[in-house]
C-alpha positions as CSV (number, residue, x, y, z in Angstrom):
1,X,-3.3,19.0,9.3
2,X,-2.7,19.3,13.0
3,X,-2.9,22.1,15.5
4,X,-0.9,22.6,18.7
5,X,-3.1,23.4,21.7
6,X,-1.6,25.7,24.4
7,X,-4.1,26.0,27.2
8,X,-4.0,28.5,30.1
9,X,-3.7,25.6,32.5
10,X,-4.0,22.3,30.7
11,X,-2.6,20.4,33.7
12,X,-5.7,21.1,35.8
13,X,-8.2,20.5,33.0
14,X,-6.7,17.2,31.7
15,X,-5.8,15.7,35.0
16,X,-9.3,16.4,36.2
17,X,-10.5,14.4,33.2
18,X,-8.2,11.6,34.0
19,X,-9.1,11.6,37.7
20,X,-12.8,11.2,36.9
21,X,-12.3,8.3,34.5
22,X,-9.1,6.5,35.6
23,X,-11.0,4.6,38.2
24,X,-13.6,3.3,35.7
25,X,-13.7,-0.4,35.4
26,X,-12.3,-1.6,32.1
27,X,-14.9,-3.9,30.6
28,X,-16.5,-4.1,27.1
29,X,-19.5,-2.2,28.5
30,X,-17.4,0.6,29.9
31,X,-15.4,2.5,27.3
32,X,-14.3,5.6,29.3
33,X,-10.8,4.2,29.6
34,X,-9.3,1.4,27.5
35,X,-5.9,0.1,26.5
36,X,-4.3,-0.7,23.2
37,X,-1.1,-2.3,24.2
38,X,0.6,0.2,26.5
39,X,-1.4,3.1,25.0
40,X,-4.1,4.5,27.3
41,X,-7.2,5.6,25.4
42,X,-9.9,7.9,26.9
43,X,-13.3,8.8,25.7
44,X,-13.3,7.0,22.3
45,X,-16.4,4.9,23.1
46,X,-17.6,3.2,19.9
47,X,-14.7,4.7,18.0
48,X,-12.2,2.5,19.9
49,X,-12.3,-0.3,17.3
50,X,-11.5,2.2,14.5
51,X,-8.7,3.6,16.6
52,X,-7.4,0.1,17.3
53,X,-7.3,-0.5,13.6
54,X,-5.5,2.7,12.9
55,X,-2.9,2.0,15.7
56,X,-2.4,-1.6,14.5
57,X,-1.8,-0.4,10.9
58,X,0.6,2.3,12.2
59,X,2.5,-0.2,14.3
60,X,2.7,-2.6,11.4
61,X,4.1,0.3,9.3
62,X,6.7,1.0,12.0
63,X,7.7,-2.6,12.2
64,X,8.2,-2.6,8.4
65,X,10.3,0.5,8.7
66,X,12.4,-1.1,11.4
67,X,13.0,-4.2,9.3
68,X,13.9,-2.1,6.2
69,X,16.2,0.2,8.2
70,X,18.0,-2.8,9.8
71,X,18.9,-4.1,6.3
72,X,20.0,-0.8,4.8
73,X,23.6,0.1,4.6
74,X,24.9,2.7,7.0
75,X,25.2,5.0,4.0
76,X,21.4,4.8,3.6
77,X,19.4,4.4,0.3
78,X,18.0,7.0,-2.1
79,X,14.6,7.3,-0.3
80,X,16.0,7.5,3.2
81,X,18.7,10.0,2.1
82,X,16.1,12.2,0.5
83,X,14.6,12.8,4.0
84,X,17.6,12.2,6.3
85,X,20.7,13.1,4.2
86,X,23.9,11.6,5.6
87,X,22.3,10.0,8.6
88,X,22.9,6.4,9.7
89,X,19.6,4.6,9.1
90,X,19.9,2.5,12.2
91,X,20.1,5.6,14.4
92,X,16.3,6.2,14.2
93,X,15.4,2.6,15.1
94,X,15.3,3.2,18.9
95,X,12.8,6.0,18.5
96,X,10.6,3.8,16.3
97,X,10.9,0.9,18.8
98,X,9.8,3.1,21.7
99,X,6.7,4.2,19.7
100,X,5.8,0.6,18.7
101,X,6.2,-0.6,22.3
102,X,4.3,2.4,23.9
103,X,7.3,2.9,26.2
104,X,6.8,5.1,29.3
105,X,7.1,8.9,28.8
106,X,8.6,11.4,31.1
107,X,8.0,15.1,31.9
108,X,10.8,17.5,31.2
109,X,11.7,17.5,34.9
110,X,12.3,13.7,34.7
111,X,9.2,12.6,36.5
112,X,7.3,9.8,35.0
113,X,4.1,10.3,32.9
114,X,3.6,6.6,32.7
115,X,2.3,5.3,29.4
116,X,1.3,7.5,26.4
117,X,-2.3,8.8,26.4
118,X,-4.7,9.3,23.4
119,X,-7.9,11.2,24.0
120,X,-10.8,11.3,21.5
121,X,-12.6,14.7,21.2
122,X,-16.2,13.8,21.4
123,X,-19.3,16.1,21.9
124,X,-20.8,13.4,24.1
125,X,-17.8,13.4,26.5
126,X,-18.2,16.5,28.7
127,X,-14.5,16.7,29.7
128,X,-13.3,16.7,26.1
129,X,-15.4,19.7,25.1
130,X,-12.4,22.1,25.5
131,X,-10.5,20.0,22.9
132,X,-13.5,19.7,20.6
133,X,-13.7,23.5,20.4
134,X,-10.1,23.5,19.0
135,X,-11.0,20.8,16.5
136,X,-14.0,22.8,15.3
137,X,-12.1,26.0,14.6
138,X,-10.7,24.4,11.4
139,X,-12.4,21.4,9.8
140,X,-9.1,20.3,8.4
141,X,-7.7,19.7,11.9
142,X,-7.3,15.9,12.5
143,X,-5.2,15.7,15.6
144,X,-3.4,17.9,18.1
145,X,-1.0,17.9,21.0
146,X,-1.2,19.3,24.5
147,X,2.5,20.2,24.8
148,X,2.6,20.7,28.6
149,X,1.4,17.1,29.1
150,X,2.4,15.5,25.8
151,X,-1.0,13.9,25.2
152,X,-2.3,13.3,21.7
153,X,-5.9,14.1,21.0
154,X,-8.0,13.0,18.0
155,X,-10.6,15.2,16.3
156,X,-13.8,13.7,15.0
157,X,-12.6,14.3,11.4
158,X,-9.6,11.9,12.0
159,X,-12.0,9.0,11.6
160,X,-13.3,10.1,8.2
161,X,-10.0,10.1,6.3
162,X,-8.4,7.0,4.6
163,X,-6.5,4.6,6.7
164,X,-3.5,4.4,4.3
165,X,-2.6,6.0,1.0
166,X,-3.6,4.4,-2.2
167,X,-0.8,3.4,-4.6
168,X,-1.7,6.1,-7.0
169,X,-1.2,8.7,-4.3
170,X,2.3,7.7,-3.5
171,X,5.2,10.0,-4.4
172,X,7.9,8.7,-6.8
173,X,11.3,9.9,-5.7
174,X,13.5,10.5,-8.6
175,X,17.1,11.8,-8.5
176,X,17.1,15.0,-6.5
177,X,13.4,15.7,-6.7
178,X,10.0,14.2,-6.2
179,X,6.9,13.8,-8.4
180,X,3.7,14.1,-6.4
181,X,0.0,13.4,-7.2
182,X,-2.7,15.8,-6.2
183,X,-3.5,14.1,-2.9
184,X,-1.5,15.0,0.2
185,X,-0.1,11.8,1.7
186,X,-0.2,13.1,5.2
187,X,-4.0,13.0,5.0
188,X,-4.2,9.4,6.1
189,X,-4.7,7.9,9.5
190,X,-1.4,6.0,9.6
191,X,0.8,8.9,8.5
192,X,-0.9,11.4,10.8
193,X,-0.7,9.0,13.8
194,X,3.0,8.2,13.1
195,X,3.7,11.9,12.8
196,X,2.0,12.7,16.1
197,X,3.5,9.8,18.0
198,X,7.0,10.8,16.8
199,X,6.2,14.3,18.1
200,X,5.2,12.8,21.4
201,X,8.4,10.8,21.8
202,X,10.7,13.5,20.5
203,X,9.3,16.0,22.9
204,X,10.1,18.7,20.3
205,X,8.9,21.9,22.1
206,X,10.4,24.7,20.0
207,X,11.4,25.7,16.5
208,X,9.4,25.3,13.3
209,X,7.8,22.0,12.3
210,X,7.8,21.3,8.6
211,X,5.2,19.2,6.9
212,X,5.2,20.2,3.2
213,X,7.3,17.5,1.4
214,X,9.4,20.0,-0.6
215,X,10.3,21.8,2.6
216,X,11.0,18.5,4.4
217,X,13.3,17.3,1.7
218,X,15.5,20.4,1.9
219,X,16.0,20.3,5.7
220,X,19.6,19.7,6.9
221,X,19.9,16.4,8.7
222,X,20.2,18.0,12.2
223,X,16.7,19.6,11.6
224,X,15.2,16.6,9.8
225,X,16.0,14.2,12.7
226,X,13.9,16.4,15.0
227,X,11.1,17.1,12.5
228,X,8.2,14.7,12.9
229,X,7.0,15.4,9.3
230,X,10.3,13.9,8.0
231,X,9.5,10.6,9.6
232,X,5.9,10.6,8.3
233,X,6.9,11.4,4.8
234,X,9.7,8.8,4.8
235,X,7.2,6.2,6.0
236,X,4.5,7.2,3.5
């Protein structure tokens, strides 16, 4: 589960955080600011290796998706069509490539935001306390977005959920429906990260976001292509 954080003035709060730590020397002994490819990671400390593992698994999943989509006919296949009915599979490859590469992001006014940023909410990091408070409001909250800046933040509970689904948790798409187990597939690090990074790159600011699989599978294609949950369910 994710929550969307709308702050009174998030620009001042988050940029003050970045100003304090962006000058920190990047060494193994200094974990205020680190890099995973083009992704900038703040405040993860000892959780950075676990985040790197989650990001690596997510990028591997994305590369697998790109390979699969590249070989699928333009008419799609049953699983792709279940989530993106009538869409050319190759049309979503550029978005996935941007996410995998950590391509530069831009504000709505066209000014550059540079590379994507991930912030860990940690009680030991003073400047992330405002995010931690949002995480603690609901123990099911794993990640969130700061829409005005398009940063992703990770709650402490994110690191306690499985990295990937187990085979017995996977849905079996049959005909026009789906048969699901009891476990919610979105409750894994890879599917949650993929969903959040799709949100980041889509810059989807308005309208409902659908996550329940039976809702996702009934969306018209013009809504599905702008719905991050559709990508996460297809990947899962």
